PLY file of the C-alpha trace (Angstrom):
ply
format ascii 1.0
element vertex 323
property float x
property float y
property float z
element edge 322
property int vertex1
property int vertex2
end_header
-14.96 -22.25 -61.84
-15.18 -22.18 -58.02
-15.47 -18.77 -56.43
-13.36 -18.09 -53.31
-15.36 -17.07 -50.25
-14.35 -13.80 -48.54
-12.79 -14.31 -45.11
-11.98 -11.89 -42.29
-9.60 -12.94 -39.51
-9.80 -16.47 -40.90
-13.63 -16.65 -40.64
-16.22 -16.52 -43.40
-17.84 -13.12 -43.79
-21.25 -14.44 -42.72
-19.82 -15.69 -39.40
-18.18 -12.34 -38.74
-21.47 -10.53 -39.36
-23.28 -12.84 -36.90
-20.67 -12.22 -34.19
-20.88 -8.45 -34.71
-24.66 -8.55 -34.47
-24.54 -10.47 -31.16
-21.97 -8.06 -29.68
-24.05 -5.08 -30.75
-27.19 -6.56 -29.20
-25.41 -7.18 -25.87
-23.97 -3.66 -25.86
-27.38 -2.11 -26.57
-29.10 -4.22 -23.94
-26.60 -3.32 -21.24
-26.77 0.42 -21.91
-30.53 0.39 -22.11
-30.78 -1.24 -18.68
-32.66 -4.32 -19.82
-30.08 -6.66 -18.32
-30.13 -4.76 -15.00
-33.81 -4.63 -14.34
-34.25 -7.83 -12.32
-31.10 -9.14 -10.69
-32.04 -11.60 -7.96
-29.77 -11.54 -4.89
-30.00 -14.34 -2.35
-30.00 -12.88 1.18
-30.63 -16.16 2.92
-34.41 -15.98 3.09
-35.47 -15.52 -0.53
-34.77 -13.40 -3.57
-34.79 -9.61 -3.30
-35.06 -7.55 -6.42
-32.21 -5.14 -7.14
-32.92 -2.55 -9.80
-29.85 -0.91 -11.35
-27.81 -1.62 -8.22
-30.47 -0.16 -5.87
-32.64 -2.19 -3.49
-36.24 -1.76 -4.57
-38.06 0.19 -1.86
-35.07 0.13 0.54
-32.81 3.15 0.96
-30.73 1.83 3.87
-30.18 -1.18 6.09
-28.87 -1.75 9.60
-25.42 -2.95 10.61
-26.13 -5.13 13.65
-23.01 -5.69 15.75
-22.77 -8.51 18.25
-19.27 -9.59 19.30
-18.42 -12.64 21.39
-15.50 -14.19 23.24
-13.48 -16.42 20.92
-13.06 -19.09 23.61
-16.40 -18.69 25.38
-19.20 -17.84 22.97
-21.56 -17.06 25.83
-19.32 -14.24 27.09
-20.01 -10.81 25.61
-17.03 -8.43 25.25
-19.56 -5.60 24.66
-17.13 -3.64 22.48
-17.76 -1.18 19.64
-17.30 -1.53 15.87
-15.61 1.37 14.06
-16.31 1.49 10.32
-13.66 3.38 8.36
-14.32 2.55 4.71
-17.26 1.92 2.38
-16.82 0.93 -1.26
-13.17 1.92 -1.10
-13.87 5.43 0.21
-13.32 6.92 3.67
-16.29 6.51 5.97
-16.82 7.27 9.67
-19.38 5.45 11.77
-19.40 3.53 15.02
-21.76 0.68 15.86
-22.49 -0.19 19.47
-22.72 -3.79 20.61
-26.28 -5.15 20.47
-27.62 -1.85 19.09
-31.11 -2.28 17.65
-30.42 -0.09 14.62
-27.46 1.63 12.96
-28.19 2.59 9.37
-25.63 2.06 6.61
-25.85 2.12 2.80
-27.27 -0.85 0.89
-25.35 -2.93 -1.67
-22.00 -1.82 -0.27
-18.75 -3.31 1.01
-17.29 -2.15 4.33
-14.03 -2.30 6.27
-13.97 -1.84 10.02
-12.14 -2.50 13.28
-13.97 -4.53 15.90
-13.06 -3.77 19.49
-12.34 -0.04 19.34
-14.58 3.00 19.70
-13.27 5.63 17.29
-9.77 5.53 18.73
-10.51 4.17 22.21
-9.79 0.42 22.27
-11.80 -1.86 24.51
-9.91 -3.06 27.56
-9.43 -6.78 28.01
-9.79 -7.84 24.35
-7.64 -7.59 21.25
-9.17 -5.68 18.32
-9.77 -7.33 14.96
-9.93 -6.07 11.37
-13.23 -7.10 9.76
-14.93 -6.75 6.39
-18.60 -7.19 5.50
-21.10 -6.50 2.73
-24.69 -5.31 2.69
-27.30 -6.12 0.06
-30.93 -5.30 0.76
-31.39 -6.54 4.32
-29.96 -5.87 7.76
-26.45 -7.28 8.20
-25.26 -9.21 11.26
-21.58 -8.64 12.13
-20.44 -11.16 14.74
-16.64 -11.17 15.20
-14.90 -13.45 17.68
-12.64 -11.33 19.88
-9.78 -12.88 21.82
-9.41 -11.96 25.50
-6.09 -10.48 26.60
-4.47 -11.67 29.82
-0.93 -11.42 31.13
1.32 -14.41 30.48
3.41 -16.16 33.11
7.04 -15.03 32.78
9.86 -17.19 34.10
13.63 -16.95 33.75
15.89 -20.01 33.91
19.53 -19.42 34.75
22.50 -20.08 32.49
22.73 -23.69 33.73
19.42 -24.44 32.01
17.94 -25.90 35.20
17.66 -23.38 38.02
14.64 -21.10 38.08
15.95 -17.60 38.66
14.80 -15.76 41.78
16.09 -13.41 44.44
17.43 -16.44 46.33
18.64 -18.22 43.17
20.32 -15.32 41.40
22.76 -15.67 38.50
26.37 -15.44 39.68
28.25 -13.47 37.04
31.84 -12.55 36.46
33.33 -9.63 34.59
33.67 -9.83 30.79
31.58 -12.97 30.66
28.78 -14.35 28.49
25.64 -15.82 30.05
22.64 -17.50 28.43
19.49 -17.33 30.56
16.16 -18.40 29.03
12.97 -16.35 29.16
9.85 -18.53 29.26
6.52 -16.98 28.29
3.33 -19.01 28.83
-0.11 -17.74 27.86
-3.13 -18.34 30.05
-5.88 -20.85 29.36
-8.63 -19.63 27.00
-6.94 -16.26 26.55
-4.10 -14.65 24.64
-0.84 -13.06 25.71
-0.39 -11.87 22.12
-2.72 -11.52 19.15
-0.88 -8.97 17.00
2.64 -9.41 18.39
4.33 -8.21 21.55
7.44 -6.31 22.54
9.95 -7.90 24.87
11.88 -5.12 26.59
15.01 -5.45 28.72
15.84 -2.64 31.18
19.52 -2.86 32.21
22.55 -0.93 33.46
25.33 -0.55 30.90
27.89 -0.16 33.65
27.68 -3.92 34.09
26.23 -5.19 30.81
27.53 -4.30 27.36
25.05 -6.11 25.10
21.88 -8.17 25.21
20.80 -10.17 22.16
18.60 -13.10 21.15
18.36 -15.26 18.06
14.87 -16.37 19.15
13.30 -12.92 18.86
13.36 -10.28 16.13
15.12 -7.04 16.96
12.70 -4.23 17.74
13.20 -0.49 17.77
13.62 1.52 20.97
11.63 4.31 19.31
8.49 2.59 20.67
9.58 3.80 24.12
10.70 7.33 23.37
7.32 8.91 24.03
7.41 7.80 27.65
10.94 6.91 28.64
14.25 8.22 29.83
16.66 7.06 32.50
14.70 8.56 35.38
11.06 8.23 34.38
8.73 5.31 33.89
8.74 2.58 31.33
5.86 1.95 28.94
3.29 4.52 29.81
4.11 5.02 33.45
3.16 1.57 34.66
6.63 0.55 35.85
9.59 2.53 37.14
12.69 2.33 34.97
15.57 1.35 37.22
18.43 1.51 34.73
19.71 3.58 31.83
19.54 1.23 28.85
16.78 -0.57 26.98
16.86 -3.43 24.51
13.68 -4.08 22.51
12.73 -7.27 20.71
9.56 -8.18 18.84
7.63 -11.40 19.25
5.74 -11.35 15.98
2.82 -13.71 16.32
-0.05 -15.03 18.36
0.36 -16.71 21.74
-2.87 -18.16 23.12
-4.52 -20.80 25.27
-1.53 -22.23 27.11
0.99 -21.93 24.26
4.58 -21.19 25.24
7.48 -19.21 23.85
11.08 -19.79 24.92
13.71 -17.19 24.10
17.35 -17.58 25.05
18.94 -14.24 25.89
22.66 -13.67 25.42
23.92 -11.36 28.17
27.48 -10.04 27.94
28.94 -8.41 31.04
31.44 -5.54 30.96
34.83 -5.45 32.62
33.03 -4.26 35.74
31.75 -7.30 37.56
28.00 -7.23 38.31
27.20 -6.91 41.97
24.12 -7.85 43.95
20.91 -6.17 42.80
22.30 -5.03 39.45
19.33 -6.87 38.03
17.81 -6.87 34.55
14.05 -6.37 34.19
12.23 -8.00 31.27
8.83 -6.68 30.15
6.15 -8.21 27.93
4.05 -5.54 26.21
1.40 -6.84 23.79
0.47 -4.75 20.75
-3.08 -4.02 19.63
-4.89 -2.46 16.67
-6.61 0.89 17.11
-8.03 3.58 14.84
-7.01 7.20 14.43
-9.38 9.25 16.60
-9.85 11.85 13.85
-9.92 9.86 10.62
-11.01 6.44 11.95
-8.33 4.85 9.76
-6.74 1.75 11.34
-3.28 2.02 12.86
-0.63 -0.64 12.50
-0.31 -2.96 15.52
1.35 -0.90 18.25
1.51 -0.13 21.97
0.84 3.62 21.54
-1.61 5.43 19.29
-1.02 8.53 17.16
-1.24 10.74 20.26
1.09 8.51 22.33
-1.74 7.12 24.43
-1.15 3.57 25.65
-3.18 1.05 23.63
-1.12 -2.04 24.43
-3.34 -4.65 26.04
-0.86 -6.33 28.39
2.11 -5.10 30.38
3.86 -7.46 32.78
7.44 -8.03 33.86
9.90 -10.41 35.48
13.26 -9.67 37.11
16.48 -11.49 36.22
18.38 -11.45 39.52
22.17 -11.30 39.22
25.20 -10.86 41.48
0 1
1 2
2 3
3 4
4 5
5 6
6 7
7 8
8 9
9 10
10 11
11 12
12 13
13 14
14 15
15 16
16 17
17 18
18 19
19 20
20 21
21 22
22 23
23 24
24 25
25 26
26 27
27 28
28 29
29 30
30 31
31 32
32 33
33 34
34 35
35 36
36 37
37 38
38 39
39 40
40 41
41 42
42 43
43 44
44 45
45 46
46 47
47 48
48 49
49 50
50 51
51 52
52 53
53 54
54 55
55 56
56 57
57 58
58 59
59 60
60 61
61 62
62 63
63 64
64 65
65 66
66 67
67 68
68 69
69 70
70 71
71 72
72 73
73 74
74 75
75 76
76 77
77 78
78 79
79 80
80 81
81 82
82 83
83 84
84 85
85 86
86 87
87 88
88 89
89 90
90 91
91 92
92 93
93 94
94 95
95 96
96 97
97 98
98 99
99 100
100 101
101 102
102 103
103 104
104 105
105 106
106 107
107 108
108 109
109 110
110 111
111 112
112 113
113 114
114 115
115 116
116 117
117 118
118 119
119 120
120 121
121 122
122 123
123 124
124 125
125 126
126 127
127 128
128 129
129 130
130 131
131 132
132 133
133 134
134 135
135 136
136 137
137 138
138 139
139 140
140 141
141 142
142 143
143 144
144 145
145 146
146 147
147 148
148 149
149 150
150 151
151 152
152 153
153 154
154 155
155 156
156 157
157 158
158 159
159 160
160 161
161 162
162 163
163 164
164 165
165 166
166 167
167 168
168 169
169 170
170 171
171 172
172 173
173 174
174 175
175 176
176 177
177 178
178 179
179 180
180 181
181 182
182 183
183 184
184 185
185 186
186 187
187 188
188 189
189 190
190 191
191 192
192 193
193 194
194 195
195 196
196 197
197 198
198 199
199 200
200 201
201 202
202 203
203 204
204 205
205 206
206 207
207 208
208 209
209 210
210 211
211 212
212 213
213 214
214 215
215 216
216 217
217 218
218 219
219 220
220 221
221 222
222 223
223 224
224 225
225 226
226 227
227 228
228 229
229 230
230 231
231 232
232 233
233 234
234 235
235 236
236 237
237 238
238 239
239 240
240 241
241 242
242 243
243 244
244 245
245 246
246 247
247 248
248 249
249 250
250 251
251 252
252 253
253 254
254 255
255 256
256 257
257 258
258 259
259 260
260 261
261 262
262 263
263 264
264 265
265 266
266 267
267 268
268 269
269 270
270 271
271 272
272 273
273 274
274 275
275 276
276 277
277 278
278 279
279 280
280 281
281 282
282 283
283 284
284 285
285 286
286 287
287 288
288 289
289 290
290 291
291 292
292 293
293 294
294 295
295 296
296 297
297 298
298 299
299 300
300 301
301 302
302 303
303 304
304 305
305 306
306 307
307 308
308 309
309 310
310 311
311 312
312 313
313 314
314 315
315 316
316 317
317 318
318 319
319 320
320 321
321 322
């Protein structure tokens, strides 16, 4: 007579007992700290002992910040790094460019914004979101920042050939539709946009009923409300608003190093025929990333911060001459 062997979960009892013994040994070893005592971490120049998640003999390390120009590595933007998070928790610390020492916790992960000093963005460069980790040695943070320069703006008349100017203005009739093209060209080794830009049309609704474009996303005029009405200045006081209506579009992308963007604008005139000097002004206003001055938390790409201060990197305009 053959005796049946006892099975659990389809395995012989002896196999089950072996598995349980191994699991128990691993559980005991982990809780006792045996498996944590010598964890070698490669920092680039050898193994450093980490005991229970703590660097042996090291309570802190330095975050060493050294930014550089994305197109010209030898050019130093000399900006500031704002750290806003460590290990998933809020954290507030700034690190100056080329500072010899700025202590931060060891064995930690960080999130920061390069190019802004606790809510004051550096002029001339777009900010960047960065992440880095520390182990048991000083950490070099070397982000490439992209310089911000104004693009060249050109308008081509409805005929698709003539470059618009005061002497080559668009001749318009009443209740008509016209299709000028706005050309935006970024400068060499620089960016007209890194985090998107607003295209803003300033026009008189006595003569123009609607402006639209299928080449640009519709924006929201709320971006102007902090600084605009019919008689004051557009976008932070840098240009005088000449008309009573604004149309806002969003160019959502990067535009760098000679790249171009063409946007055809559909202009519909009212029953009142446009006359000489009833022009339309187009503005290019590049967004940037900043941090809240109180919490250091990053703000979404914008042209104003939480206190309605201008943080947009570029503001330039071109006039569409009509008659």
